[in-house]
C-alpha positions in Angstrom: 12.3 -30.6 -23.2 13.2 -27.4 -21.5 11.0 -26.6 -18.5 8.9 -23.5 -18.7 9.3 -21.2 -15.6 6.9 -18.8 -14.0 8.0 -15.6 -15.7 8.5 -17.2 -19.1 5.0 -18.8 -19.0 3.4 -15.4 -18.6 5.4 -13.9 -21.5 4.6 -16.8 -23.8 0.9 -16.6 -23.0 0.9 -12.8 -23.4 2.5 -13.1 -26.8 -0.1 -15.6 -27.9 -3.0 -13.5 -26.5 -1.8 -10.3 -28.3 -1.3 -12.2 -31.6 -4.7 -13.9 -31.4 -6.4 -10.5 -30.6 -5.2 -9.0 -33.9 -8.2 -8.6 -36.2 -10.6 -9.8 -33.6 -13.4 -7.6 -32.2 -12.7 -8.8 -28.7 -9.3 -9.0 -27.0 -8.0 -12.3 -25.7 -7.6 -12.1 -21.9 -5.4 -14.1 -19.5 -6.3 -15.7 -16.2 -3.6 -16.9 -13.8 -4.6 -19.2 -11.0 -3.1 -19.3 -7.5 -0.5 -21.8 -8.6 0.6 -19.6 -11.6 -1.2 -21.7 -14.2 -2.6 -19.7 -17.2 -5.7 -19.9 -19.3 -7.1 -17.7 -22.1 -10.5 -16.1 -21.9 -12.7 -14.1 -24.3 -15.7 -12.1 -23.3 -18.1 -13.3 -26.0 -20.0 -16.4 -26.9 -18.0 -19.3 -28.2 -19.9 -19.4 -31.5 -18.9 -15.8 -32.2 -15.2 -16.4 -32.0 -12.9 -17.5 -34.9 -12.6 -21.3 -34.5 -9.1 -21.4 -36.0 -7.9 -18.8 -33.6 -9.3 -20.7 -30.7 -7.5 -23.8 -31.8 -4.2 -21.8 -32.0 -4.8 -20.6 -28.4 -5.4 -24.2 -27.3 -2.0 -25.1 -28.8 -0.3 -22.1 -27.3 -1.6 -23.0 -23.8 -0.2 -26.5 -24.1 3.2 -25.1 -24.7 3.2 -23.5 -21.3 4.2 -26.8 -19.7 3.5 -27.1 -16.0 2.0 -23.6 -16.0 -0.8 -24.6 -18.4 -4.3 -24.8 -16.8 -6.5 -27.6 -17.8 -9.2 -27.0 -20.4 -9.4 -24.8 -23.4 -10.3 -21.1 -24.0 -13.1 -19.8 -21.7 -16.1 -18.0 -23.2 -19.2 -16.4 -21.8 -21.3 -19.4 -22.4 -19.0 -21.5 -20.2 -20.5 -19.8 -17.1 -24.0 -19.5 -15.6 -23.1 -15.9 -14.5 -20.3 -14.8 -16.8 -20.2 -11.2 -15.5 -18.9 -12.4 -12.1 -15.7 -13.3 -14.0 -15.5 -10.8 -16.8 -16.5 -7.8 -14.6 -14.3 -8.8 -11.7 -12.5 -5.9 -9.9 -9.1 -7.6 -10.2 -8.7 -7.4 -14.0 -5.7 -5.1 -14.7 -3.9 -3.9 -17.7 -0.5 -5.6 -17.3 2.7 -4.9 -19.0 4.9 -7.9 -19.7 8.5 -6.6 -20.3 10.6 -7.6 -23.2 13.5 -10.0 -22.8 17.2 -9.5 -23.6 17.9 -11.8 -26.6 21.2 -13.5 -27.4 22.0 -11.0 -30.1 21.7 -8.1 -27.6 18.3 -6.9 -28.9 15.2 -6.7 -26.7 12.0 -8.5 -27.6 8.8 -6.5 -27.7 6.8 -5.5 -24.6 3.3 -6.8 -24.4 0.2 -5.2 -22.8 -2.6 -7.6 -21.8 -5.6 -7.8 -19.5 -4.7 -10.2 -16.7 -6.9 -11.6 -13.9 -4.2 -12.7 -11.4 -5.6 -15.0 -8.7 -3.5 -14.5 -5.6 -3.8 -15.9 -2.1 -2.3 -12.7 -0.6 -1.0 -9.5 -2.0 -4.1 -8.7 -4.1 -4.7 -5.4 -2.3 -1.5 -3.8 -3.7 -3.5 -3.6 -6.9 -6.9 -2.6 -5.5 -7.7 1.1 -6.2 -11.5 1.1 -6.0 -12.7 4.5 -4.7 -14.5 5.0 -1.4 -18.1 6.4 -1.3 -17.9 9.7 -3.1 -20.5 11.2 -0.8 -18.0 11.0 2.1 -15.2 13.5 2.5 -12.6 12.2 4.9 -10.0 14.2 6.8 -6.3 14.0 5.7 -4.9 10.5 6.3 -1.1 10.1 6.6 0.2 6.5 6.5 3.6 5.7 8.1 5.1 2.8 6.2 8.5 1.1 5.9 9.6 -1.8 3.7 11.8 -2.8 6.6 11.2 -2.4 10.4 13.5 -0.6 12.8 13.6 2.7 10.9 11.9 4.9 13.6 8.5 4.9 11.8 6.3 4.7 15.0 8.5 7.3 16.9 8.1 9.8 14.0 4.3 9.2 14.1 4.2 9.8 17.8 6.2 13.0 17.6 4.1 14.3 14.7 1.0 13.7 16.7 2.5 15.7 19.6 3.5 18.6 17.3 0.0 18.7 15.8 -1.7 18.6 19.1 0.6 21.3 20.4 -0.7 23.4 17.5 -4.3 22.8 18.5 -5.2 19.9 16.1 -7.4 17.0 16.9 -5.4 14.0 16.0 -6.6 10.4 15.6 -4.0 7.6 15.6 -4.8 4.2 14.3 -2.5 1.2 15.0 -2.8 -1.0 12.0 0.4 -2.8 12.7 -1.7 -5.7 14.0 1.0 -8.3 13.9 3.4 -6.1 15.9 1.3 -3.8 18.0 3.1 -1.1 19.9 1.7 2.3 19.3 -0.4 2.3 22.5 2.7 1.2 24.5 4.5 4.2 23.2 1.8 6.8 23.9 -0.5 5.3 26.6 0.3 4.1 30.1 -1.2 0.7 30.8 -4.0 2.1 32.9 -5.2 4.4 30.0 -5.3 1.9 27.2 -8.7 1.6 25.7 -11.0 -1.2 26.8 -11.0 -2.8 23.3 -8.5 -2.8 20.4 -9.0 -2.8 16.6 -8.9 -6.6 16.5 -11.9 -6.6 18.9 -13.9 -4.6 16.4 -13.2 -7.0 13.6 -14.4 -10.1 15.5 -17.4 -8.3 17.1 -18.4 -6.7 13.8 -18.3 -10.2 12.1 -21.2 -11.2 14.4 -23.0 -7.8 14.2 -21.7 -6.2 17.4 -19.1 -3.8 16.1 -21.0 -0.6 16.6 -21.5 -1.4 20.3 -17.7 -1.1 21.1 -16.8 1.9 18.9 -16.7 4.3 21.9 -14.5 1.9 23.8 -11.9 1.6 21.1 -10.5 5.1 21.8 -8.2 6.4 24.5 -6.7 9.8 25.2 -2.9 10.0 25.3 -1.5 11.9 28.2 1.1 13.3 25.8 -1.6 15.9 24.9 -3.0 16.5 28.4 -1.6 20.0 28.7 -1.9 20.9 25.0 -4.6 22.8 23.2 -5.3 19.9 20.8 -5.8 16.2 21.5 -4.3 12.8 20.6 -6.9 10.1 20.4 -5.6 6.5 19.9 -7.3 3.4 18.6 -4.8 0.7 19.6 -4.5 -2.7 18.0 -4.9 -4.4 21.4 -7.3 -3.6 24.2 -6.6 -3.4 28.0 -5.9 -6.7 29.7 -6.0 -8.7 26.5 -5.7 -12.4 27.0 -6.8 -13.8 23.6 -5.1 -11.6 21.1 -3.8 -14.3 18.8 -7.1 -16.1 18.7 -8.7 -12.8 17.6 -6.0 -11.9 15.1 -6.4 -15.2 13.4 -10.0 -14.2 12.5 -9.3 -10.5 11.5 -8.7 -11.1 7.8 -11.9 -13.1 7.1 -14.5 -11.8 4.6 -17.8 -11.4 6.3 -20.9 -12.9 4.6 -24.1 -10.9 4.4 -27.5 -12.5 3.7 -28.3 -12.3 0.0 -25.3 -10.1 -0.7 -21.6 -10.5 -1.7 -19.4 -11.0 1.4 -17.7 -7.9 2.6 -13.9 -8.2 2.0 -11.3 -7.3 4.5 -10.3 -4.1 2.7 -13.8 -2.8 2.7 -14.2 -3.6 6.4 -11.1 -1.5 7.2 -12.4 1.4 5.2 -15.7 1.2 6.9 -14.1 1.1 10.4 -11.9 4.1 9.6 -15.0 6.0 8.4 -16.9 5.1 11.5 -14.1 6.3 13.8 -13.6 9.5 11.8 -17.3 10.3 12.1 -17.3 9.6 15.8 -14.0 11.5 16.6 -14.2 14.3 14.0 -10.4 14.6 13.8 -8.4 17.3 11.9 -6.0 14.6 10.7 -5.6 10.8 10.9 -2.2 9.2 11.4 -2.0 5.5 10.5 0.8 3.2 11.7 1.0 0.6 9.0 2.4 -2.9 9.0 5.9 -3.0 7.6 6.9 -5.1 4.6 4.8 -6.4 1.7 1.7 -7.2 3.7 -1.9 -6.9 2.8 -2.5 -4.5 5.7 0.2 -2.2 4.3 -1.3 -2.5 0.9 -4.8 -1.5 2.1 -3.3 1.4 4.1 -1.4 2.8 1.1 -3.7 2.1 -1.9 -7.1 2.3 -0.1 -6.7 4.8 2.8 -3.8 7.2 2.4 -4.0 10.8 1.4 -0.2 10.7 1.8 1.9 7.6 2.3 5.3 8.2 4.0 7.9 5.6 2.9 10.5 5.3 5.5 13.9 4.1 4.4 17.6 4.1 5.3 20.3 4.0 2.7 20.8 0.2 2.5 20.6 -2.3 -0.3 17.8 -4.2 1.5 15.6 -1.0 1.7 16.1 -0.1 -2.0 15.6 -3.6 -3.3 12.4 -4.0 -1.2 11.0 -0.8 -2.6 12.1 -1.7 -6.1 10.1 -5.0 -5.9 7.0 -3.1 -4.8 7.3 -0.3 -7.3 8.0 -2.8 -10.1 4.8 -4.6 -9.2 2.9 -1.3 -9.7 4.9 -0.4 -12.8 3.5 -3.4 -14.6 -0.1 -2.2 -13.9 -0.3 1.3 -15.4 -3.7 2.3 -14.1 -2.7 1.3 -10.6 0.6 3.1 -10.9 -1.1 6.4 -11.9 -3.5 6.1 -8.9 -0.8 5.4 -6.3 2.4 7.4 -7.2 1.2 10.9 -6.6 0.4 10.1 -2.9 3.9 8.9 -2.0 6.8 10.7 -0.3 10.1 9.1 0.8 11.5 9.8 4.2 15.3 9.4 4.9 15.0 7.9 8.4 17.8 8.0 11.0 19.7 10.6 9.1 23.2 10.5 10.6 25.0 13.2 12.5 28.2 12.8 10.5 29.0 13.3 6.7 25.5 14.7 6.3 26.1 16.4 2.9 27.6 13.3 1.3 25.0 11.0 2.7 22.1 13.2 1.8 23.4 13.4 -1.8 23.8 9.6 -2.0 20.4 8.9 -0.6 18.7 11.4 -2.9 20.5 9.9 -6.0 19.4 6.4 -5.0 15.8 7.5 -4.4 15.8 9.3 -7.8 17.2 6.3 -9.6 14.5 4.1 -8.0 11.6 6.4 -8.8 12.8 7.3 -12.3 13.1 3.7 -13.4 9.8 2.5 -11.9 7.2 5.2 -11.1 8.0 8.2 -13.3 6.9 8.5 -16.9 9.5 7.4 -19.4 10.2 10.2 -21.9 12.2 8.9 -25.0 15.5 10.7 -25.6 15.1 13.6 -27.9 11.4 14.1 -27.4 9.8 17.0 -25.5 8.5 16.4 -22.0 4.6 16.7 -22.0 3.3 19.3 -19.6 1.3 16.6 -17.7 4.2 14.1 -17.5 4.8 12.7 -14.1 8.6 13.0 -14.0 11.0 15.0 -12.0 14.7 16.0 -11.9 17.2 14.9 -9.3 17.1 18.2 -7.3 13.4 19.0 -7.7 12.2 19.5 -4.1 8.6 18.8 -5.0 9.5 15.3 -6.3 8.3 12.2 -4.4 11.9 11.0 -4.4 13.2 14.1 -2.8 13.7 12.9 0.8 12.2 14.4 3.9 14.7 13.8 6.7 14.3 12.5 10.2 17.6 13.0 12.0 19.1 10.4 14.2 19.6 11.6 17.8 21.2 9.8 20.7 18.6 11.5 23.0 15.8 9.8 21.1 17.1 6.2 21.3 14.8 4.1 23.5 13.2 7.2 24.9 9.8 7.4 26.6 7.7 10.2 25.1 5.6 10.2 28.2 8.5 10.8 30.6 8.7 14.5 31.7 11.9 16.4 31.0 12.7 16.8 34.7 12.9 13.0 34.9 15.1 12.5 31.9 12.5 12.8 29.2 13.0 14.6 25.9 12.1 18.2 25.5 10.7 20.3 22.6 14.2 21.4 21.6 15.4 17.9 21.1 12.2 16.9 19.2 12.4 20.0 16.9 16.1 19.3 16.2 15.3 15.7 15.0 11.9 16.2 13.4 11.5 19.9 12.7 12.0 19.8 8.9 9.9 16.6 8.7 7.1 18.2 10.6 7.1 21.2 8.2 7.0 19.1 5.1 4.1 16.9 6.2 1.9 19.6 7.6 2.5 21.8 4.6 1.4 19.0 2.2 -1.6 17.6 4.0 -2.9 20.6 6.0 -1.5 23.6 4.0 0.3 24.9 7.1 3.5 26.8 6.4 
């Protein structure tokens, strides 16, 4: 007997769920556990569901092979508190794509409601809004699917430009596994007493508020400017137990008589507390690179604008394609996320610029068009509210903002004065000028 694989199991289960839902008052749902095993569920009492259909679902589940969960169809009366399952935040409309058949045709696409139990990665699909009574300042997340693309340097230089223009800038180093923002913008003696990891472990035992003031330090990069650069580093001064603290950061925190507060909610609460304390004009967030939960929370839960740094390499495009494809299969998540994205062509080379810019823009357009943009069937008019853009539309998320490569900026120290070999405003503007203009125009309305 042919073994059923992970992708095929979901498709077979989705086909059975859609078929069983026809003519029924309640749709058949799917639950996938942390091992990928699938089970059907219906949000009604067992006695109110067609027995013959339930038996067909039991048979369909057995055909899933190793990816069949034990037990039959789940109903409300199988649980003491059924709403904890059927009202769970992680139910998502999920598109299961059609398969290319041997005769060259494509089998139908199925849309199902899926509760996907994952050990990590769940936050890429979490879009619950923050407290509507709180209006936060613009938050710009700096993200890269791969490291080494100049993300943190661009963040530091944007902070400098904003402070030079009189803005109060708050920087948050959420690259907890690879902290470095404070090392770029703070000499050792000016690093804050505590880091963000300290807040997580202290907050878990009810002492987070006591160290909020000591989480922040002033960067000397803004000492002679009209604005300010305030930094919340990942790691505090003289840290000697960072790994022990980091290992506890991601824990959900229990509350007496209440649902435990999850990691994403704790991050949102920390950011709000720091914004209320610091009253910044803008918040810049250095995100963890790669497909990590910290990056997911930063982009889906915090960002007003998420800057996606990339170079024109197969690894970058394939990484973003996997992420965008994950959103593509969850339409309500896709609609929430896509309008806040902008791609950045990092390390834009000094040679063959016209050709390389054209190639990067085409690759970015191909990526966004096949994953994030609305698909308009050939021959049909484009709706006015369609989220779709042409190759050369400068307002499109795929139209790259460029950060230019400069030999002067390689391994530079932003705190080093020009007279001692540091980089001056002319070099910074040459590399980052157009990028600065795009970001500030979008999030602050500056021209």
